[in-house]
PDB file of N, CA, C and O in Angstrom:
ATOM      1  N   UNK A   1     125.306  97.275 113.929  1.00  0.00           N
ATOM      2  CA  UNK A   1     124.499  97.496 112.738  1.00  0.00           C
ATOM      3  C   UNK A   1     125.195  96.844 111.552  1.00  0.00           C
ATOM      4  O   UNK A   1     126.422  96.753 111.503  1.00  0.00           O
ATOM      5  N   UNK A   2     124.404  96.403 110.621  1.00  0.00           N
ATOM      6  CA  UNK A   2     124.937  95.783 109.415  1.00  0.00           C
ATOM      7  C   UNK A   2     125.684  96.809 108.592  1.00  0.00           C
ATOM      8  O   UNK A   2     125.353  97.995 108.602  1.00  0.00           O
ATOM      9  N   UNK A   3     126.681  96.349 107.887  1.00  0.00           N
ATOM     10  CA  UNK A   3     127.472  97.258 107.048  1.00  0.00           C
ATOM     11  C   UNK A   3     126.753  97.505 105.731  1.00  0.00           C
ATOM     12  O   UNK A   3     126.579  96.602 104.913  1.00  0.00           O
ATOM     13  N   UNK A   4     126.349  98.727 105.553  1.00  0.00           N
ATOM     14  CA  UNK A   4     125.761  99.159 104.292  1.00  0.00           C
ATOM     15  C   UNK A   4     126.547 100.365 103.816  1.00  0.00           C
ATOM     16  O   UNK A   4     127.018 101.171 104.620  1.00  0.00           O
ATOM     17  N   UNK A   5     126.685 100.483 102.512  1.00  0.00           N
ATOM     18  CA  UNK A   5     127.407 101.631 101.971  1.00  0.00           C
ATOM     19  C   UNK A   5     126.551 102.891 102.106  1.00  0.00           C
ATOM     20  O   UNK A   5     125.349 102.816 102.358  1.00  0.00           O
ATOM     21  N   UNK A   6     127.182 104.029 101.935  1.00  0.00           N
ATOM     22  CA  UNK A   6     126.457 105.300 101.985  1.00  0.00           C
ATOM     23  C   UNK A   6     125.371 105.330 100.918  1.00  0.00           C
ATOM     24  O   UNK A   6     124.271 105.826 101.162  1.00  0.00           O
ATOM     25  N   UNK A   7     125.674 104.802  99.741  1.00  0.00           N
ATOM     26  CA  UNK A   7     124.705 104.784  98.645  1.00  0.00           C
ATOM     27  C   UNK A   7     123.520 103.864  98.969  1.00  0.00           C
ATOM     28  O   UNK A   7     122.378 104.182  98.637  1.00  0.00           O
ATOM     29  N   UNK A   8     123.789 102.736  99.609  1.00  0.00           N
ATOM     30  CA  UNK A   8     122.712 101.831  99.991  1.00  0.00           C
ATOM     31  C   UNK A   8     121.810 102.486 101.038  1.00  0.00           C
ATOM     32  O   UNK A   8     120.586 102.367 100.969  1.00  0.00           O
ATOM     33  N   UNK A   9     122.411 103.173 102.000  1.00  0.00           N
ATOM     34  CA  UNK A   9     121.616 103.893 103.003  1.00  0.00           C
ATOM     35  C   UNK A   9     120.814 105.012 102.356  1.00  0.00           C
ATOM     36  O   UNK A   9     119.661 105.242 102.721  1.00  0.00           O
ATOM     37  N   UNK A  10     121.412 105.705 101.402  1.00  0.00           N
ATOM     38  CA  UNK A  10     120.700 106.757 100.677  1.00  0.00           C
ATOM     39  C   UNK A  10     119.489 106.168  99.953  1.00  0.00           C
ATOM     40  O   UNK A  10     118.405 106.752  99.971  1.00  0.00           O
ATOM     41  N   UNK A  11     119.673 105.023  99.324  1.00  0.00           N
ATOM     42  CA  UNK A  11     118.582 104.371  98.615  1.00  0.00           C
ATOM     43  C   UNK A  11     117.460 103.986  99.578  1.00  0.00           C
ATOM     44  O   UNK A  11     116.286 104.178  99.259  1.00  0.00           O
ATOM     45  N   UNK A  12     117.794 103.456 100.728  1.00  0.00           N
ATOM     46  CA  UNK A  12     116.779 103.108 101.726  1.00  0.00           C
ATOM     47  C   UNK A  12     116.003 104.357 102.127  1.00  0.00           C
ATOM     48  O   UNK A  12     114.774 104.329 102.203  1.00  0.00           O
ATOM     49  N   UNK A  13     116.708 105.442 102.380  1.00  0.00           N
ATOM     50  CA  UNK A  13     116.026 106.689 102.767  1.00  0.00           C
ATOM     51  C   UNK A  13     115.086 107.187 101.672  1.00  0.00           C
ATOM     52  O   UNK A  13     113.993 107.674 101.961  1.00  0.00           O
ATOM     53  N   UNK A  14     115.508 107.064 100.428  1.00  0.00           N
ATOM     54  CA  UNK A  14     114.676 107.522  99.315  1.00  0.00           C
ATOM     55  C   UNK A  14     113.464 106.617  99.115  1.00  0.00           C
ATOM     56  O   UNK A  14     112.342 107.098  98.956  1.00  0.00           O
ATOM     57  N   UNK A  15     113.694 105.313  99.124  1.00  0.00           N
ATOM     58  CA  UNK A  15     112.595 104.382  98.849  1.00  0.00           C
ATOM     59  C   UNK A  15     111.644 104.236 100.029  1.00  0.00           C
ATOM     60  O   UNK A  15     110.429 104.184  99.839  1.00  0.00           O
ATOM     61  N   UNK A  16     112.171 104.170 101.218  1.00  0.00           N
ATOM     62  CA  UNK A  16     111.320 103.964 102.389  1.00  0.00           C
ATOM     63  C   UNK A  16     110.867 105.307 102.960  1.00  0.00           C
ATOM     64  O   UNK A  16     109.676 105.519 103.188  1.00  0.00           O
ATOM     65  N   UNK A  17     111.808 106.200 103.188  1.00  0.00           N
ATOM     66  CA  UNK A  17     111.476 107.489 103.806  1.00  0.00           C
ATOM     67  C   UNK A  17     110.687 108.422 102.913  1.00  0.00           C
ATOM     68  O   UNK A  17     109.802 109.137 103.383  1.00  0.00           O
ATOM     69  N   UNK A  18     111.003 108.421 101.612  1.00  0.00           N
ATOM     70  CA  UNK A  18     110.327 109.334 100.685  1.00  0.00           C
ATOM     71  C   UNK A  18     109.363 108.610  99.740  1.00  0.00           C
ATOM     72  O   UNK A  18     108.734 109.242  98.891  1.00  0.00           O
ATOM     73  N   UNK A  19     109.249 107.298  99.886  1.00  0.00           N
ATOM     74  CA  UNK A  19     108.330 106.482  99.078  1.00  0.00           C
ATOM     75  C   UNK A  19     108.560 106.644  97.577  1.00  0.00           C
ATOM     76  O   UNK A  19     107.601 106.738  96.811  1.00  0.00           O
ATOM     77  N   UNK A  20     109.814 106.678  97.155  1.00  0.00           N
ATOM     78  CA  UNK A  20     110.125 106.821  95.737  1.00  0.00           C
ATOM     79  C   UNK A  20     110.201 105.448  95.066  1.00  0.00           C
ATOM     80  O   UNK A  20     110.585 104.454  95.681  1.00  0.00           O
ATOM     81  N   UNK A  21     109.828 105.427  93.802  1.00  0.00           N
ATOM     82  CA  UNK A  21     109.941 104.205  92.999  1.00  0.00           C
ATOM     83  C   UNK A  21     111.404 103.996  92.601  1.00  0.00           C
ATOM     84  O   UNK A  21     112.252 104.853  92.847  1.00  0.00           O
ATOM     85  N   UNK A  22     111.690 102.836  91.977  1.00  0.00           N
ATOM     86  CA  UNK A  22     113.041 102.576  91.473  1.00  0.00           C
ATOM     87  C   UNK A  22     113.484 103.697  90.542  1.00  0.00           C
ATOM     88  O   UNK A  22     114.588 104.227  90.673  1.00  0.00           O
ATOM     89  N   UNK A  23     112.601 104.057  89.588  1.00  0.00           N
ATOM     90  CA  UNK A  23     112.958 105.079  88.601  1.00  0.00           C
ATOM     91  C   UNK A  23     113.186 106.435  89.253  1.00  0.00           C
ATOM     92  O   UNK A  23     114.132 107.143  88.906  1.00  0.00           O
ATOM     93  N   UNK A  24     112.330 106.796  90.190  1.00  0.00           N
ATOM     94  CA  UNK A  24     112.474 108.088  90.871  1.00  0.00           C
ATOM     95  C   UNK A  24     113.750 108.128  91.707  1.00  0.00           C
ATOM     96  O   UNK A  24     114.478 109.121  91.692  1.00  0.00           O
ATOM     97  N   UNK A  25     114.016 107.047  92.434  1.00  0.00           N
ATOM     98  CA  UNK A  25     115.235 106.975  93.240  1.00  0.00           C
ATOM     99  C   UNK A  25     116.468 107.006  92.344  1.00  0.00           C
ATOM    100  O   UNK A  25     117.455 107.671  92.661  1.00  0.00           O
ATOM    101  N   UNK A  26     116.412 106.291  91.236  1.00  0.00           N
ATOM    102  CA  UNK A  26     117.535 106.261  90.294  1.00  0.00           C
ATOM    103  C   UNK A  26     117.819 107.663  89.775  1.00  0.00           C
ATOM    104  O   UNK A  26     118.974 108.087  89.729  1.00  0.00           O
ATOM    105  N   UNK A  27     116.781 108.380  89.387  1.00  0.00           N
ATOM    106  CA  UNK A  27     116.943 109.742  88.867  1.00  0.00           C
ATOM    107  C   UNK A  27     117.575 110.643  89.925  1.00  0.00           C
ATOM    108  O   UNK A  27     118.502 111.398  89.632  1.00  0.00           O
ATOM    109  N   UNK A  28     117.071 110.561  91.146  1.00  0.00           N
ATOM    110  CA  UNK A  28     117.573 111.407  92.232  1.00  0.00           C
ATOM    111  C   UNK A  28     119.033 111.080  92.575  1.00  0.00           C
ATOM    112  O   UNK A  28     119.798 111.967  92.953  1.00  0.00           O
ATOM    113  N   UNK A  29     119.415 109.803  92.441  1.00  0.00           N
ATOM    114  CA  UNK A  29     120.775 109.389  92.766  1.00  0.00           C
ATOM    115  C   UNK A  29     121.724 109.510  91.577  1.00  0.00           C
ATOM    116  O   UNK A  29     122.939 109.407  91.741  1.00  0.00           O
ATOM    117  N   UNK A  30     121.178 109.728  90.386  1.00  0.00           N
ATOM    118  CA  UNK A  30     122.014 109.832  89.194  1.00  0.00           C
ATOM    119  C   UNK A  30     122.551 108.499  88.706  1.00  0.00           C
ATOM    120  O   UNK A  30     123.652 108.423  88.160  1.00  0.00           O
ATOM    121  N   UNK A  31     121.755 107.437  88.908  1.00  0.00           N
ATOM    122  CA  UNK A  31     122.141 106.094  88.476  1.00  0.00           C
ATOM    123  C   UNK A  31     120.977 105.483  87.693  1.00  0.00           C
ATOM    124  O   UNK A  31     119.903 106.080  87.617  1.00  0.00           O
ATOM    125  N   UNK A  32     121.180 104.310  87.117  1.00  0.00           N
ATOM    126  CA  UNK A  32     120.118 103.659  86.363  1.00  0.00           C
ATOM    127  C   UNK A  32     119.177 102.897  87.306  1.00  0.00           C
ATOM    128  O   UNK A  32     119.540 102.547  88.429  1.00  0.00           O
ATOM    129  N   UNK A  33     117.969 102.654  86.815  1.00  0.00           N
ATOM    130  CA  UNK A  33     117.008 101.859  87.583  1.00  0.00           C
ATOM    131  C   UNK A  33     117.546 100.442  87.796  1.00  0.00           C
ATOM    132  O   UNK A  33     117.262  99.815  88.817  1.00  0.00           O
ATOM    133  N   UNK A  34     118.318  99.941  86.839  1.00  0.00           N
ATOM    134  CA  UNK A  34     118.917  98.612  86.981  1.00  0.00           C
ATOM    135  C   UNK A  34     119.899  98.591  88.153  1.00  0.00           C
ATOM    136  O   UNK A  34     119.959  97.611  88.895  1.00  0.00           O
ATOM    137  N   UNK A  35     120.660  99.656  88.320  1.00  0.00           N
ATOM    138  CA  UNK A  35     121.598  99.745  89.444  1.00  0.00           C
ATOM    139  C   UNK A  35     120.832  99.803  90.766  1.00  0.00           C
ATOM    140  O   UNK A  35     121.261  99.215  91.759  1.00  0.00           O
ATOM    141  N   UNK A  36     119.714 100.502  90.781  1.00  0.00           N
ATOM    142  CA  UNK A  36     118.865 100.533  91.983  1.00  0.00           C
ATOM    143  C   UNK A  36     118.428  99.116  92.324  1.00  0.00           C
ATOM    144  O   UNK A  36     118.441  98.726  93.492  1.00  0.00           O
ATOM    145  N   UNK A  37     118.040  98.346  91.315  1.00  0.00           N
ATOM    146  CA  UNK A  37     117.652  96.953  91.544  1.00  0.00           C
ATOM    147  C   UNK A  37     118.791  96.128  92.125  1.00  0.00           C
ATOM    148  O   UNK A  37     118.582  95.304  93.014  1.00  0.00           O
ATOM    149  N   UNK A  38     119.986  96.355  91.619  1.00  0.00           N
ATOM    150  CA  UNK A  38     121.172  95.656  92.135  1.00  0.00           C
ATOM    151  C   UNK A  38     121.423  96.033  93.590  1.00  0.00           C
ATOM    152  O   UNK A  38     121.669  95.164  94.426  1.00  0.00           O
ATOM    153  N   UNK A  39     121.360  97.325  93.890  1.00  0.00           N
ATOM    154  CA  UNK A  39     121.537  97.792  95.270  1.00  0.00           C
ATOM    155  C   UNK A  39     120.473  97.164  96.176  1.00  0.00           C
ATOM    156  O   UNK A  39     120.770  96.691  97.273  1.00  0.00           O
ATOM    157  N   UNK A  40     119.240  97.171  95.695  1.00  0.00           N
ATOM    158  CA  UNK A  40     118.145  96.633  96.496  1.00  0.00           C
ATOM    159  C   UNK A  40     118.358  95.165  96.811  1.00  0.00           C
ATOM    160  O   UNK A  40     118.153  94.738  97.948  1.00  0.00           O
ATOM    161  N   UNK A  41     118.766  94.390  95.822  1.00  0.00           N
ATOM    162  CA  UNK A  41     119.020  92.962  96.040  1.00  0.00           C
ATOM    163  C   UNK A  41     120.133  92.768  97.070  1.00  0.00           C
ATOM    164  O   UNK A  41     120.036  91.903  97.941  1.00  0.00           O
ATOM    165  N   UNK A  42     121.188  93.574  96.964  1.00  0.00           N
ATOM    166  CA  UNK A  42     122.305  93.475  97.902  1.00  0.00           C
ATOM    167  C   UNK A  42     121.858  93.853  99.320  1.00  0.00           C
ATOM    168  O   UNK A  42     122.230  93.194 100.290  1.00  0.00           O
ATOM    169  N   UNK A  43     121.059  94.916  99.430  1.00  0.00           N
ATOM    170  CA  UNK A  43     120.548  95.352 100.734  1.00  0.00           C
ATOM    171  C   UNK A  43     119.722  94.232 101.360  1.00  0.00           C
ATOM    172  O   UNK A  43     119.928  93.875 102.520  1.00  0.00           O
ATOM    173  N   UNK A  44     118.789  93.682 100.592  1.00  0.00           N
ATOM    174  CA  UNK A  44     117.934  92.612 101.113  1.00  0.00           C
ATOM    175  C   UNK A  44     118.758  91.407 101.555  1.00  0.00           C
ATOM    176  O   UNK A  44     118.499  90.825 102.609  1.00  0.00           O
ATOM    177  N   UNK A  45     119.744  91.034 100.752  1.00  0.00           N
ATOM    178  CA  UNK A  45     120.596  89.883 101.088  1.00  0.00           C
ATOM    179  C   UNK A  45     121.408  90.164 102.357  1.00  0.00           C
ATOM    180  O   UNK A  45     121.463  89.326 103.257  1.00  0.00           O
ATOM    181  N   UNK A  46     122.039  91.344 102.428  1.00  0.00           N
ATOM    182  CA  UNK A  46     122.889  91.669 103.576  1.00  0.00           C
ATOM    183  C   UNK A  46     122.107  91.782 104.878  1.00  0.00           C
ATOM    184  O   UNK A  46     122.617  91.438 105.944  1.00  0.00           O
ATOM    185  N   UNK A  47     120.876  92.261 104.794  1.00  0.00           N
ATOM    186  CA  UNK A  47     120.070  92.441 106.004  1.00  0.00           C
ATOM    187  C   UNK A  47     119.206  91.229 106.318  1.00  0.00           C
ATOM    188  O   UNK A  47     118.664  91.119 107.417  1.00  0.00           O
ATOM    189  N   UNK A  48     119.076  90.322 105.360  1.00  0.00           N
ATOM    190  CA  UNK A  48     118.245  89.142 105.575  1.00  0.00           C
ATOM    191  C   UNK A  48     116.759  89.459 105.565  1.00  0.00           C
ATOM    192  O   UNK A  48     115.969  88.775 106.216  1.00  0.00           O
ATOM    193  N   UNK A  49     116.377  90.498 104.826  1.00  0.00           N
ATOM    194  CA  UNK A  49     114.955  90.834 104.712  1.00  0.00           C
ATOM    195  C   UNK A  49     114.434  90.307 103.384  1.00  0.00           C
ATOM    196  O   UNK A  49     115.180  90.198 102.411  1.00  0.00           O
ATOM    197  N   UNK A  50     113.138  89.979 103.354  1.00  0.00           N
ATOM    198  CA  UNK A  50     112.559  89.373 102.154  1.00  0.00           C
ATOM    199  C   UNK A  50     111.648  90.317 101.375  1.00  0.00           C
ATOM    200  O   UNK A  50     111.290  90.026 100.234  1.00  0.00           O
ATOM    201  N   UNK A  51     111.271  91.436 101.973  1.00  0.00           N
ATOM    202  CA  UNK A  51     110.325  92.328 101.303  1.00  0.00           C
ATOM    203  C   UNK A  51     110.637  93.776 101.661  1.00  0.00           C
ATOM    204  O   UNK A  51     111.420  94.060 102.568  1.00  0.00           O
ATOM    205  N   UNK A  52     110.003  94.683 100.922  1.00  0.00           N
ATOM    206  CA  UNK A  52     110.153  96.109 101.220  1.00  0.00           C
ATOM    207  C   UNK A  52     109.544  96.424 102.582  1.00  0.00           C
ATOM    208  O   UNK A  52     110.027  97.315 103.282  1.00  0.00           O
ATOM    209  N   UNK A  53     108.495  95.709 102.965  1.00  0.00           N
ATOM    210  CA  UNK A  53     107.891  95.911 104.275  1.00  0.00           C
ATOM    211  C   UNK A  53     108.876  95.565 105.382  1.00  0.00           C
ATOM    212  O   UNK A  53     109.015  96.319 106.345  1.00  0.00           O
ATOM    213  N   UNK A  54     109.557  94.438 105.255  1.00  0.00           N
ATOM    214  CA  UNK A  54     110.568  94.065 106.248  1.00  0.00           C
ATOM    215  C   UNK A  54     111.708  95.076 106.250  1.00  0.00           C
ATOM    216  O   UNK A  54     112.250  95.402 107.306  1.00  0.00           O
ATOM    217  N   UNK A  55     112.069  95.570 105.079  1.00  0.00           N
ATOM    218  CA  UNK A  55     113.119  96.578 104.994  1.00  0.00           C
ATOM    219  C   UNK A  55     112.678  97.859 105.681  1.00  0.00           C
ATOM    220  O   UNK A  55     113.468  98.485 106.388  1.00  0.00           O
ATOM    221  N   UNK A  56     111.421  98.258 105.482  1.00  0.00           N
ATOM    222  CA  UNK A  56     110.889  99.458 106.139  1.00  0.00           C
ATOM    223  C   UNK A  56     110.929  99.292 107.652  1.00  0.00           C
ATOM    224  O   UNK A  56     111.328 100.208 108.371  1.00  0.00           O
ATOM    225  N   UNK A  57     110.521  98.138 108.130  1.00  0.00           N
ATOM    226  CA  UNK A  57     110.548  97.867 109.577  1.00  0.00           C
ATOM    227  C   UNK A  57     111.989  97.968 110.096  1.00  0.00           C
ATOM    228  O   UNK A  57     112.235  98.583 111.133  1.00  0.00           O
ATOM    229  N   UNK A  58     112.930  97.367 109.379  1.00  0.00           N
ATOM    230  CA  UNK A  58     114.338  97.421 109.778  1.00  0.00           C
ATOM    231  C   UNK A  58     114.832  98.867 109.800  1.00  0.00           C
ATOM    232  O   UNK A  58     115.502  99.280 110.747  1.00  0.00           O
ATOM    233  N   UNK A  59     114.503  99.636 108.761  1.00  0.00           N
ATOM    234  CA  UNK A  59     114.965 101.021 108.652  1.00  0.00           C
ATOM    235  C   UNK A  59     114.438 101.879 109.794  1.00  0.00           C
ATOM    236  O   UNK A  59     115.163 102.717 110.330  1.00  0.00           O
ATOM    237  N   UNK A  60     113.185 101.674 110.166  1.00  0.00           N
ATOM    238  CA  UNK A  60     112.597 102.441 111.266  1.00  0.00           C
ATOM    239  C   UNK A  60     113.220 102.018 112.596  1.00  0.00           C
ATOM    240  O   UNK A  60     113.572 102.874 113.407  1.00  0.00           O
ATOM    241  N   UNK A  61     113.360 100.733 112.827  1.00  0.00           N
ATOM    242  CA  UNK A  61     113.939 100.234 114.076  1.00  0.00           C
ATOM    243  C   UNK A  61     115.395 100.661 114.259  1.00  0.00           C
ATOM    244  O   UNK A  61     115.868 100.790 115.388  1.00  0.00           O
ATOM    245  N   UNK A  62     116.104 100.881 113.150  1.00  0.00           N
ATOM    246  CA  UNK A  62     117.513 101.243 113.235  1.00  0.00           C
ATOM    247  C   UNK A  62     117.756 102.737 113.008  1.00  0.00           C
ATOM    248  O   UNK A  62     118.898 103.161 112.833  1.00  0.00           O
ATOM    249  N   UNK A  63     116.691 103.527 113.011  1.00  0.00           N
ATOM    250  CA  UNK A  63     116.814 104.970 112.924  1.00  0.00           C
ATOM    251  C   UNK A  63     117.240 105.508 111.565  1.00  0.00           C
ATOM    252  O   UNK A  63     117.695 106.647 111.464  1.00  0.00           O
ATOM    253  N   UNK A  64     117.099 104.699 110.520  1.00  0.00           N
ATOM    254  CA  UNK A  64     117.453 105.151 109.182  1.00  0.00           C
ATOM    255  C   UNK A  64     116.347 106.039 108.635  1.00  0.00           C
ATOM    256  O   UNK A  64     116.619 107.056 107.996  1.00  0.00           O
ATOM    257  N   UNK A  65     115.109 105.659 108.884  1.00  0.00           N
ATOM    258  CA  UNK A  65     113.926 106.426 108.478  1.00  0.00           C
ATOM    259  C   UNK A  65     113.017 106.585 109.683  1.00  0.00           C
ATOM    260  O   UNK A  65     112.952 105.710 110.547  1.00  0.00           O
ATOM    261  N   UNK A  66     112.325 107.700 109.734  1.00  0.00           N
ATOM    262  CA  UNK A  66     111.371 107.937 110.818  1.00  0.00           C
ATOM    263  C   UNK A  66     110.004 108.148 110.229  1.00  0.00           C
ATOM    264  O   UNK A  66     109.862 108.783 109.184  1.00  0.00           O
ATOM    265  N   UNK A  67     108.984 107.614 110.900  1.00  0.00           N
ATOM    266  CA  UNK A  67     107.615 107.791 110.448  1.00  0.00           C
ATOM    267  C   UNK A  67     106.787 108.327 111.546  1.00  0.00           C
ATOM    268  O   UNK A  67     105.590 108.548 111.365  1.00  0.00           O
TER     269      UNK A  67
END
């Protein structure tokens, strides 16, 4: 599995698993929406995904989120 930090995995669970927006995820994590954007860009780059849909597919296939 690709190396993601605990915070990056938490963000994936919030955005994909709980369908939260940047602002909602930021509030829940206690960080700024800008930091969420930075995390998201890093996640997409590290996993080689181009969209939230591809990220959702990756998260489900790797057991990060269940639907």
